[in-house]
N, C-alpha and C positions, 0 to 999 in steps of 0.2 A: 878317250876318257882316261884320266890317271887312275891306275889301279892301286888299291891300298893293300899292303901285305897283311895277311891274317893267318893265324894258326889256331888250331883247335886242340885242347880247350883254349879259351881266350887267354892270351898272355898279357902283353903291355896294356895296362888298364888306364893309363893316363893319356888322354887326347885333349889338346888345347881346344877351347871353344871360343867362338866370337859371337857376341849377341848381334843378331841381324833383325831389323824391322821390329824389334822388341815387342812385340806383341804378336785359326783353323776353324771347327764349326759343327753343330749338332746335326744328326740325320734322323729321319722319321721312321724308317723301316729297316730292320724289324723293330717293333716297339720293345721297350725295356723289359716289360713283364714277360713277353714271350721269349726273349733272349735269355733271361735269367732262369726261366723255368726248364730250359732244355737240359738234358742230362749231361754231365761232364763226359768228355772223351776219355778213352783210356789214358791213364797217367803216363807222361813221358818222364823218364828218370833223368835228372840232371847230374852230369859227371863233374862234381865240384873239384877244382884243382887250384893250387896257388896262382895268384894273378901275375906273378912275375915282377912287374914294376910297381906293385902297390906301395904307397907311402909306408915308410918304416913304422910309423905310429899305428898302422893298421895291418900288421902282418897276418892277422886272422882273417882278412878279407879273402874270399874265394871267388872264382869265376867259372862260368860254364857257358856252353853254347846251346841254344834251343832252336829247333827248326819250327818255323811257322809258315802258313800259306802266303805266297805272294798275293793271291787273290782269294778272298774268303768266299766268293761265289763258286770257286773251284778248289775246295779244301784239299782234294787229293792231287792237285796239280803241282806246279813248281813250288818248291820250298826255299825260303831264304833264312839266313842266320840271324838270330837275335842274341846279343851278348848280355848275360845276366850276371849279377854279382850279389854276394851276401856277406854279412858279418853275423855269425850266430849270436843268439841272446847270451849275454854275459852271465846271467843267472838262470840256468836251464830249469831249476825247480820252480821259478816264478814266470816261466815263458807264457806269453799270452797269444803268440801267433807271429805273423809276418807283417811288417810295416813297409810298404812300398813307397819309395821316394820317386815322384814323377817329375822328369826333367822339364825345365822351362824352354823358352825359345819363341816359336818353333826353331829347331836347329841346334838344340843343346844336347850335350852328352850327359850320361848319368851313371856310367859304370863305376866311377870312383866315388860317387856320392856317399855310399855307406861309410867310407873312410874319412871323407872331408866335410860332410854336412855337420852343422852345428845343431846337436840334438841333446836334450836332457839326458843325463846319465841314467835316470830312471827308465827312460825309453830304451836305451841300449841294454839295460839289464833285462827288460821284459820282452823284447821283440828281437826276432831275426830282422836285421835291417837289409832291405833288398833294393838294389839299383839295376839299371839297364840302360843300354844305348838304344834309342828309338831306331826303327828301320831307316837305313840310309846313313846313319851316323856312326862314327868311331869304328867299332868292330862288328856292327850289325849290317852286313852287306852294304858297305859304304858306296855312295854315289857322288857324282860331280857333274856339273854342266860344262866344265872345261872353260871357264870364263878367262879372258885376258886379265892380267894382274890389275890393270887400271880399273876394270869393272868390278873388282872386289872392294874398291874404296867405299866407305860408308856413305859418302856423298853421291855415289852412283847407285848403290843398292837401295838407299833411301832417296826418293825422287825430289831432290832440292831443285827448285826452279833457278833459272839464270838470274843474275842481278837485276835485270829489267823485268822479271816476271815471266819471260818466255819459257815455254815448256818444250820447245822443239828438240833440244838435246835430250830431255827425258823421254820423249816419244822414241827417238832413235835408240837410246839405251834399252828401253823396255822391249822394243822389237828384237834387238840384238840378243838380249838375255833369253827371251822366250825361244828364239830360234836355236840358240846354243843348247838350251835344256832339252828341246825336242830332238836335236841331233845327237847329243852325247849322254843324256840321262838314262836311257834304256827303260826296261819294264819296271825296275824297282822304283824309279822316280815316279812313274805313272801310278804306282800302287801306294804312294804315301798320302795319308789323310789322317785327320783326327779320329774318325770312326775306326779306321784300321789300327791305329795305335791303341785305342780302347780294346779292340779285339785281341791285339797282341798281349796287352796286360792280362786279359783273361786266360790266355794260354800260359802266361807265367804263373798265374794263380794255380791252374791245374797242375802244371809241372812241379810246383812246390808241394802239392798235396794238401792245399788249404781249401777248406770249404768256403771261407770268407777271408777277405783281405782288409787290413786297415791301410790307409793311404794318407800321404802328405804331398800335395801338388802345389807348386808355386808358379804364379804368372801364367804362361801358356799351359804349364802343367796343371794349374787349377782348372782351366777349361777342359783339358783332357780328362781330368778327374771327374768333372761334372758330366761329361759325356759318358764315361764309364758308369757312373752312378745311375744314369738314365737307362743305359742299355742293359746293365747287369745289377739292378738294385739289390737283389737278394744275395749278391756275392760281396757286398760291402759290410764291413763291421763298423769301425770308427773312421770317418772320412773328413779330412781337413783340407780346405781349399783356401790358399793364402794368396792375396792380391788378384782380384777377380775382374774380368772383363764382362761387358754386356753380352749375354748369350743370344741376343736377337737373331733368330734363324734366317732372317732376310738379309743380314749384313755380316755378322760375326767379325772376321778380321778386317773387313772394310771399315766397320764401325770403330774397331780398336785403333786403327791407324788414324782415322779422322779425330778420334777423341784424344789423341796424344797432344793436340794443340791445347785442349782444355787442361790436360794434366800438367803441361809446362807452365801454364798460367797459374794453376793452383799452387805449384811448388816454388815458383820463382821468388816469392817473398822470403822464403827461407834462405835462398842464396843471397838476396839483397841484404838481409840482416847480417849475414856472416861477412859479406864483402865490405860492409861499412861498420863493423864492430870496432868501437873506440879502443879496445884492448889490442887490436892488431896493428903492428908497425907497418904491415904491407897492405892496409886497407885501401880499397879503390876510391872511396869517397867518404865524406863525413856523415852522410845521412842515407838510410836505406832507399828513400825515394829518388835518390840521384843515380842509383845503380842501373835501373832499367833504361833511361835515356842514354847513359854511358855505354851500355852494352849495344844498344841499337846503333848508336853512332859509330862505335868501333867496328861492328859488322859491316856497316856501309862503307867505311874507309877501306876495309880489307877487300870489299867487292871491287873498289876502284884500284887499289894498290896491294895486290897480294904480296906476302913476304915469303922468301925461300924457307923451306922446312925440310932439310935433307932427311932421307930415310922414312918420312911419312908417306902415306898414299892417299891423295896426291902429294907430291913433294913441295907443297906450298901451303901457307895458311891464308885462305881466302875467307870471304864472309860466310859462305856455306859451311866450310870446315869449322869455323868458330861456332856457328849455330848448332852443328852436330855435336861439337864438344860440350855445348851447354846441355843438350838432351842427355848425353852420356853422363855428365857430371851430376845432374839432378837425381840420378838413380839412388845415390846414397850420400850421407853427410861426409863420409871419408873422401869422396872425390871432389868436393867443392873447392878445397884448398888448391888443387891442381889447376882448376879453371881460373882462380884468382891469380895464380902465378903466371899462367899463360897470357891473361889479359894485360897484366902489368908489363910483361916482356914485349907484347905486341905494340902497346901504346908507346913504349920507350923507343922501339925500333922504328916505328913510323915517324916519330918526332925527331929522331937522330939516327941516321943510318950507321953511325959508329957505335951505337949501343950494343951490348952483348947479344949474341944470337939467341934464337928461341930455344927453349929446353929441348935437349936431344931426344930423339925417338928411337926405340929399340929396332934393330934390324930383324925382320921376321925370318925364321928358319924355313927350310923346305917343309918341315912337318907343320909349322904354323900356317903356311900357305895352303897346304893340303886340307887342314882343318877348316880354314876359311872357305875353301871350295865346297866342302861338305855342308857347312852351315848355310852358305848361300843357296845351294841346291835344295836342301831339305826345307829351309824356310820358305823359299819361293814356291816349291811344289805344294807344301801344305796350304799356303794361302790360296793358290790357284786351283787346287783340286778340291778344296772344301766348299767354295761358294763362287757363283758367277760374279764377275766384276764388269762395270760399264766399259764399253769399248770405244766410245767416241772421244778422240783427242780434243775436239772443239768443246764438248761439255766439260772435260777436265780443265781446259784453259780458263773457262768462265768460273768454274769452282775455285781454282787457284787464285784468280784475281780477287774474288770476294773474300776468300779466307786470309789473304795477305793483309787486308784491311782490318779484319776482325782480330787476327792473331799474329801480330807482326813478329813475335819471338820466333815463330816457326815458319813464317814467310810462305805459306801455301803448301809446303811439303806434304802435310798429312792428308790432303785431298787430291794429290797429284796422281798421274797415271803410273801404273806398275806393269811388269811383264804379264800379269794376269789378263790384261786387256788384249793381249795377243797370244794367249795360251792356245796350243793347238787343239785341245779337247775340252769339252765342258765337264763339270763335275759329274762323276759316275753315280753319285747318290745325293739325295736331298739332305739338308742339314738336320741334325737332331734337335728337337725342341725340348728344352729342359722343362719339366713339369713337377707339380706337387705330388705325383703318384709314386709312392715308394716309402721305404722306412725313414723315420725321423732320426737320422744319424749323421747329419752333415753339419759341420761347423765352418763358417766363413770368417776369416780374419783379414783385416784391411786397414792400412794407414789412411788417414783423412786426406793427406796431401801427397798422393801417389802420382808421379809424373807419367808412368807407363800405363797403369790401369786405374784411371781416376775413380773416385768414390762413387760418382754417378753410375758407372758401369757395374760396380759391386752391388749397389742397391738394386739394379735391374736383375742381377743374378739372384739376389735374395728374394725378390718378388717372384721370380720364375720357380724357385724351389718351394715357396710357400712354407707350410709348417714342417716340411722335411728339414729345414735349416734354421740355425740361429746365427747371428753375426756379431762379432766383436769389432768395433771401430776404435782405432788407436789414434790419439791426438798427436800424430807425428807425421813427418814428411819422409819421402823415400819409398823405394820399391822393395817389398818383402818384409813381413812382420816377424815371423818366428825365428828366434836366434838360440833357442835352447836354454835361455836364462830364466829359471823358475823364480827369480826374485822379482820379475816384472809381472804386471797384471795379466797381459795377454798371453805371455808364454806360460805362466803358471796354469791358467785356465785351459790352454791348449794341451799341455802335457796331461793334466788331470782328465780331460776328455778322452785322450788317446788311451789312457790307462784304465779308465772306469766307464766311459761312455756318458758321463755326467756333463750335460751342457748347461749354460745359463738358462733360466726359465724364460727369459725374454732377451731380446737384443740389448747389448750393453756397450758402454763406452769406457775405454781404459786410458789412463794417462800415458804419456810416452814412456815413462819409467816408473818403477815402484809398484808395489802390490796394493 
């Protein structure tokens, strides 16, 4: 296993992250009320030091290392490092406490988020902004499965079937990855789960000396935040969950991956409208309804005739690479133009081999590859340690065949086999069930056309919380709502909630922009 250099207190705070599988799981025991009623352990003092490579715009960011149990069933046993960061409240006289930024993923880092996150200046004035690298990531006892570089490709980490629908290659890759993680991951990898991350968060709270935390979790971080609010309800102050998945304890991540097919369908019309905008000189077609068949036809052509794409992984643009580029691009409006450019270039190259080459791809540095290894390991471990997955390749093949017909944009990938079907050990704990029992201090915020965490999943989270939560639905596409812009309806209400605890009296809908 590649070992990552670390120093204490934590120094280099910037670690590249790669989103993998873009969308872990609740457990039932101990119940939240019992967990939150337990007395705090003696406070651990955090030795705050400059972060070294912190962005210049946030020289006030500080870093520290916190020891937490590898196994919470053995709290006095082996300890691992948890890297924590903060930017103190800019107006100490108005300080309201600590606001924890919970990373997404699973497999995202968070140590630099106090410096880089888009937050209202009013929040920065009133709160110590807290970040952390989850266990296994960045500077928090990092792990790796030691995967071959080819297996770090998104079209391998996400189980895209072969052009003819066969999943034989996916089964082989899943077995290979599970075996590599079992061989190289070590005890830290086995100790990664959403429930353990929630427990780690409570150790951060204790070390900060805070009786209660406020929190902002996005995507997988929203699910982690939901699990924390269930296990430690009395330790939450103002709790915001942005872009939410279905917390169904029978499926959790399995359901999220499957629902990404629905999310892609919900979001695709936004891309079609942009790609056929009459104001664009580079539009792909004259009418939005022409974009879907154009995309499907181009993907099929690339299945038959892949184009060389130097420095990409894999080093070709094939149909599945284009499909994965679609999912990546649907994440935000700012990424859609790049997909339009790529599709135009691919069509031109297929029609005329003398046409210009595809857009150049950046060459990953050794640090980039190490970050990809960490993300792949932590993402896979979270999915596989949280919930049991079906193990039958035959059932997966049947599910893929049916899903390819229902959702051709995603070609059966969301229901395909993963390394979890060959994971060497079952989950150590049952999933946490999110319930209405606890304080009414949760605010859910959600885009209507979210490709990664579709609205249907957020509504399931809202039902699970009952009167503990309110939800703001934004008439927008893309993943992630809060941008710290208090001129918009959703952001203004979110900031106000974090500052005052005042939620809407009922669930509301906000326009994409404006108050």
